[in-house]
C-alpha positions in Angstrom: 0.0 0.0 0.0 1.2 3.5 -0.8 1.5 6.1 1.9 1.4 9.0 -0.6 -1.6 11.4 -0.3 -4.7 10.7 -2.4 -6.1 13.3 -4.7 -9.4 12.9 -6.4 -12.8 14.7 -7.0 -13.8 13.8 -3.4 -10.8 14.6 -1.2 -12.3 13.0 1.9 -11.9 9.6 0.2 -8.6 7.8 1.0 -7.9 5.3 -1.7 -5.1 3.7 0.3 -7.9 1.8 2.2 -9.1 0.0 -1.0 -7.4 -3.4 -1.8 -8.0 -2.8 -5.5 -5.6 0.2 -5.7 -1.9 0.0 -6.3 -0.2 3.4 -5.7 -0.8 6.5 -7.6 0.0 8.1 -11.0 1.3 11.7 -11.4 -0.8 13.9 -13.7 -0.8 17.5 -14.6 -3.2 18.3 -11.8 -1.9 16.0 -9.1 -2.0 12.3 -8.3 -4.6 9.8 -9.4 -5.1 6.3 -7.9 -3.8 3.4 -9.9 -6.0 0.3 -9.9 -5.0 -3.3 -10.1 -6.1 -5.4 -13.1 -6.0 -8.7 -11.3 -9.0 -9.5 -9.2 -8.4 -10.6 -5.6 -10.2 -13.2 -3.5 -11.9 -10.3 -1.8 -13.2 -9.0 -5.1 -14.6 -12.4 -6.1 -16.2 -12.8 -2.7 -17.8 -9.4 -3.2 -19.2 -10.6 -6.5 -20.6 -13.7 -4.8 -22.3 -11.6 -2.1 -24.1 -9.3 -4.5 -25.2 -12.3 -6.6 -27.1 -13.3 -3.5 -28.4 -9.8 -2.9 -26.1 -9.2 0.1 -24.9 -5.6 0.4 -26.0 -4.7 -3.2 -26.7 -1.1 -2.3 -23.1 -0.6 -1.1 -21.1 -2.4 -3.7 -19.7 0.7 -5.2 -16.4 2.6 -5.9 -16.0 6.3 -5.5 -16.7 8.2 -8.7 -13.7 9.9 -10.3 -10.7 9.2 -12.4 -8.4 6.1 -12.1 -5.3 5.0 -13.8 -4.5 1.6 -15.2 -0.8 0.9 -15.7 1.1 4.1 -16.4 -1.1 6.2 -18.7 -0.1 9.5 -20.2 -1.8 12.3 -22.1 -2.3 10.1 -25.2 -3.9 7.2 -23.3 -7.6 6.3 -23.9 -10.3 7.2 -21.3 -12.7 4.4 -20.6 -16.0 5.4 -18.9 -17.9 3.0 -16.7 -20.4 3.0 -13.8 -19.5 3.1 -10.1 -21.2 -0.3 -9.5 -18.1 -2.2 -8.5 -18.8 -5.3 -10.6 -19.0 -3.1 -13.7 -15.8 -1.3 -12.6 -14.1 -4.7 -12.0 -15.0 -6.0 -15.4 -13.3 -3.0 -17.0 -10.1 -3.0 -15.0 -9.5 -6.7 -15.3 -9.8 -6.6 -19.1 -7.2 -3.8 -19.3 -4.4 -6.0 -18.1 -0.9 -5.0 -19.3 -2.3 -1.7 -20.8 -2.1 1.9 -20.0 -5.4 3.7 -19.8 -7.7 6.0 -17.7 -11.0 4.8 -16.2 -13.5 7.5 -15.6 -16.1 6.3 -13.1 -19.5 8.0 -13.1 -21.7 8.3 -10.1 -24.6 6.0 -11.1 -25.7 5.4 -7.5 -24.3 1.9 -7.5 -26.3 0.8 -10.6 -24.8 -1.0 -13.6 -24.3 0.6 -16.9 -27.4 -0.7 -18.7 -29.9 0.0 -15.8 -28.2 3.3 -15.0 -28.6 4.5 -18.6 -32.3 3.6 -18.4 -32.7 5.4 -15.1 -30.8 8.5 -16.2 -27.9 8.2 -13.8 -25.5 7.2 -16.6 -26.4 10.2 -18.8 -25.3 13.4 -20.3 -25.4 15.5 -17.1 -23.3 13.1 -15.0 -20.8 12.4 -17.8 -20.2 16.1 -18.5 -20.0 16.8 -14.7 -17.4 14.1 -14.2 -15.3 15.3 -17.1 -15.2 18.8 -15.7 -14.9 17.7 -12.1 -11.8 15.6 -12.8 -10.3 18.3 -15.0 -9.9 15.7 -17.7 -9.0 18.2 -20.4 -5.8 19.0 -18.4 -4.9 15.3 -18.2 -5.4 14.0 -21.7 -4.8 15.5 -25.2 -7.1 13.4 -27.4 -10.3 14.8 -26.0 -12.2 11.5 -26.4 -14.0 9.3 -24.0 -15.0 5.7 -24.7 -18.4 4.8 -23.2 -20.1 1.4 -23.2 -22.6 0.8 -26.0 -25.2 -0.2 -23.4 -25.2 3.4 -22.2 -26.4 4.7 -25.5 -30.0 5.2 -24.3 -28.8 7.7 -21.7 -26.0 9.6 -23.6 -26.2 12.0 -26.5 -22.8 12.3 -28.1 -23.5 15.7 -29.6 -24.6 17.1 -26.3 -21.6 15.9 -24.5 -19.3 17.2 -27.2 -20.9 20.6 -27.2 -20.8 21.0 -23.4 -17.5 19.3 -22.5 -15.4 19.5 -25.7 -14.9 15.7 -25.5 -15.9 13.4 -28.4 -17.9 10.3 -27.4 -17.0 7.0 -28.9 -19.3 4.0 -28.2 -17.3 1.0 -27.2 -18.3 -2.7 -27.4 -21.2 -4.4 -25.6 -18.9 -6.4 -23.3 -15.8 -5.2 -21.5 -14.0 -8.4 -22.6 -13.9 -6.9 -26.1 -12.2 -3.7 -25.0 -8.6 -4.9 -25.8 -9.5 -5.9 -29.4 -11.6 -2.7 -29.9 -8.7 -0.6 -28.8 -6.1 -2.5 -30.9 -8.4 -2.2 -34.0 -8.3 1.6 -33.8 -11.6 1.9 -31.8 -13.5 0.0 -34.4 -16.1 -2.5 -33.4 -16.9 -5.7 -35.2 -20.6 -6.7 -35.8 -20.1 -9.4 -33.0 -19.0 -6.6 -30.6 -22.3 -4.8 -31.2 -24.5 -7.9 -30.9 -26.5 -8.2 -27.7 -26.5 -11.6 -26.1 -28.4 -13.0 -23.1 -26.8 -16.5 -22.9 -27.7 -19.3 -20.5 -24.8 -18.3 -18.4 -25.9 -14.7 -18.3 -29.4 -15.8 -17.2 -28.1 -18.4 -14.7 -25.9 -15.9 -12.7 -29.0 -13.7 -12.2 -31.0 -16.5 -10.6 -29.6 -16.2 -7.0 -30.5 -12.6 -6.6 -33.9 -13.0 -8.0 -34.5 -16.0 -5.7 -33.6 -13.9 -2.7 -35.6 -10.8 -3.8 -38.7 -12.9 -4.5 -38.2 -14.7 -1.2 -38.8 -11.4 0.7 -42.5 -11.8 -0.1 -42.8 -15.5 -0.9 -41.5 -16.7 2.5 -44.0 -14.4 4.4 -46.8 -15.6 2.1 -45.9 -19.3 2.8 -45.8 -18.7 6.5 -49.1 -16.9 6.5 -50.7 -19.8 4.6 -49.4 -22.3 7.1 -50.5 -20.2 10.1 -54.0 -19.8 8.5 -54.4 -23.5 7.8 -53.3 -24.5 11.4 -55.7 -21.9 12.9 -58.7 -23.0 10.8 -57.9 -26.7 11.5 -58.0 -26.0 15.3 -61.2 -24.0 15.0 -63.1 -26.4 12.8 -61.3 -29.6 13.4 -61.0 -30.2 9.7 -58.4 -31.1 7.1 -57.3 -27.4 6.6 -53.7 -28.4 7.4 -53.7 -30.6 4.3 -54.7 -27.6 2.2 -51.9 -25.6 3.8 -49.4 -28.4 3.1 -50.4 -28.6 -0.6 -50.5 -24.8 -0.8 -47.0 -24.6 0.7 -45.7 -26.9 -2.0 -47.5 -24.9 -4.7 -46.1 -21.6 -3.6 -42.6 -22.9 -3.4 -42.9 -24.3 -6.9 -44.3 -21.0 -8.2 -41.3 -19.3 -6.6 -38.9 -21.7 -8.3 -40.8 -21.6 -11.6 -40.5 -17.8 -11.8 -36.9 -17.6 -10.5 -35.3 -20.6 -12.2 -37.5 -22.3 -14.9 -38.5 -18.9 -16.4 -35.1 -17.5 -17.0 -33.4 -20.8 -18.0 -36.1 -21.7 -20.5 -36.6 -18.1 -21.7 -35.8 -18.7 -25.4 -38.1 -21.7 -25.6 -41.2 -20.3 -23.8 -43.8 -18.8 -26.1 -44.5 -15.1 -26.3 -42.2 -12.1 -26.4 -43.2 -10.5 -23.0 -41.2 -11.8 -20.1 -44.5 -11.9 -18.1 -46.0 -14.2 -20.6 -43.0 -16.5 -20.6 -43.2 -16.5 -16.8 -46.9 -17.4 -16.9 -46.1 -20.3 -19.2 -43.4 -21.5 -16.8 -46.0 -21.4 -14.0 -48.6 -23.2 -16.1 -46.1 -26.0 -16.9 -45.2 -26.2 -13.2 -48.9 -26.5 -12.2 -49.3 -29.2 -14.8 -46.4 -31.1 -13.3 -47.9 -30.7 -9.8 -51.4 -31.9 -10.7 -50.7 -35.7 -10.6 -49.6 -35.3 -7.0 -52.5 -33.3 -5.7 -55.5 -33.9 -8.1 -56.7 -36.9 -6.2 -56.7 -35.1 -2.8 -57.7 -31.5 -3.7 -61.2 -30.1 -4.2 -62.0 -28.3 -7.5 -61.8 -24.9 -5.8 -58.3 -25.6 -4.5 -57.2 -26.8 -7.9 -58.5 -23.6 -9.5 -56.7 -21.6 -6.8 -53.3 -22.9 -7.8 -54.1 -22.9 -11.5 -54.5 -19.1 -11.1 -51.9 -18.2 -8.5 -48.9 -20.3 -9.6 -48.8 -18.8 -13.2 -49.4 -15.3 -11.7 -46.5 -15.5 -9.3 -44.2 -17.0 -11.8 -45.2 -14.4 -14.3 -44.4 -11.5 -11.9 -41.0 -13.0 -10.8 -39.9 -13.7 -14.4 -41.0 -10.2 -15.4 -38.4 -8.8 -13.0 -35.7 -10.2 -15.4 -36.6 -7.4 -17.8 -34.5 -5.1 -15.6 -31.4 -7.3 -16.1 -31.9 -8.2 -19.7 -30.6 -6.1 -22.6 -33.5 -7.5 -24.7 -35.9 -5.1 -23.0 -36.1 -1.3 -23.2 -37.2 1.1 -20.5 -40.3 2.0 -22.5 -41.0 -1.7 -23.2 -40.8 -2.6 -19.6 -43.2 0.1 -18.6 -45.6 -1.0 -21.3 -45.4 -4.6 -20.2 -46.0 -3.8 -16.6 -49.0 -1.6 -17.4 -51.0 -4.6 -18.7 -49.2 -7.5 -16.9 -49.4 -6.4 -13.3 -53.2 -5.9 -13.3 -53.6 -9.3 -14.8 -51.3 -10.8 -12.1 -53.2 -9.1 -9.3 -56.6 -10.1 -10.6 -55.4 -13.8 -11.0 -54.1 -13.8 -7.4 -57.3 -12.2 -6.0 -59.4 -14.7 -7.9 -57.2 -17.5 -6.7 -57.5 -16.4 -3.0 -61.3 -16.3 -3.5 -61.3 -19.9 -4.6 -59.0 -20.8 -1.7 -61.5 -19.3 0.7 -64.2 -21.4 -1.0 -62.0 -24.5 -0.5 -61.6 -23.7 3.3 -65.4 -23.1 3.7 -66.1 -26.4 2.0 -64.3 -28.2 4.8 -66.8 -27.0 7.4 
């Protein structure tokens, strides 16, 4: 660790305390923190934590300018978000290179989502260019921004107000080395958006946890209700609660796991529709195990509720998929959420009928 003073856009931040820094680089306006390009065990553990929705709101790096290697006035400036995983992807793919990394304050949100929310946009980019006095550090007056930030950045506006030309880089940080070596030219493959099975799989843990915040209380409420009714009426309400618990867990898993994994194979374009189909398939698989023991009202309950829950959970993946646009997400939610709510209410009404039928 270096003991030299730290200079950045936020003087109260001491970069010596970060394990991902490696000394400083002298610039025309002072010193800038140098970052490591090799990820540590602590970095990877941090990735694991946020994949399970642990500390996601605090997985950030201070916005400002950083150095990779020993950059000079002619080195490229790569722009990214202050969500640490986005930052880590950029720095690890700049190994053995000299470059600058300009980190925007996106409130801890990744590039794609931040562009949609407006935190990775013209105002923040222009502010950060001026705040770091970038024009005194580099001569080429160019910043390379991720292609996925295009919905939030207007190149002409940035150029007019900051004097810096905007070049849109590749979709993925892993293509940055080739993009730079080819004279900042992107191949068609670099521009192609992908949402591979791996991309979808790594998102499953966080969606499981986030959905669990309302699924677990719902399951516990159903169990408590069934036990209470059973004690009052001395009926088989506990059996309904047991079957309902299995149904809710399966709906949870259908939306969080089956929906995203089978996304390309499920019918429909809307994620909510795909999730509903995943729920319908799950209900069909459950039927042989409960049809001989459940009343008609109970079957209708889960035929409505399982697809509705799975639809809602899978729909959340629109926020992590580059196949959806902000306007498309709003449009989908406008008609999908009311349908999901109506299905759940109707299902609860049928469940009430099933309980009443026990008396």
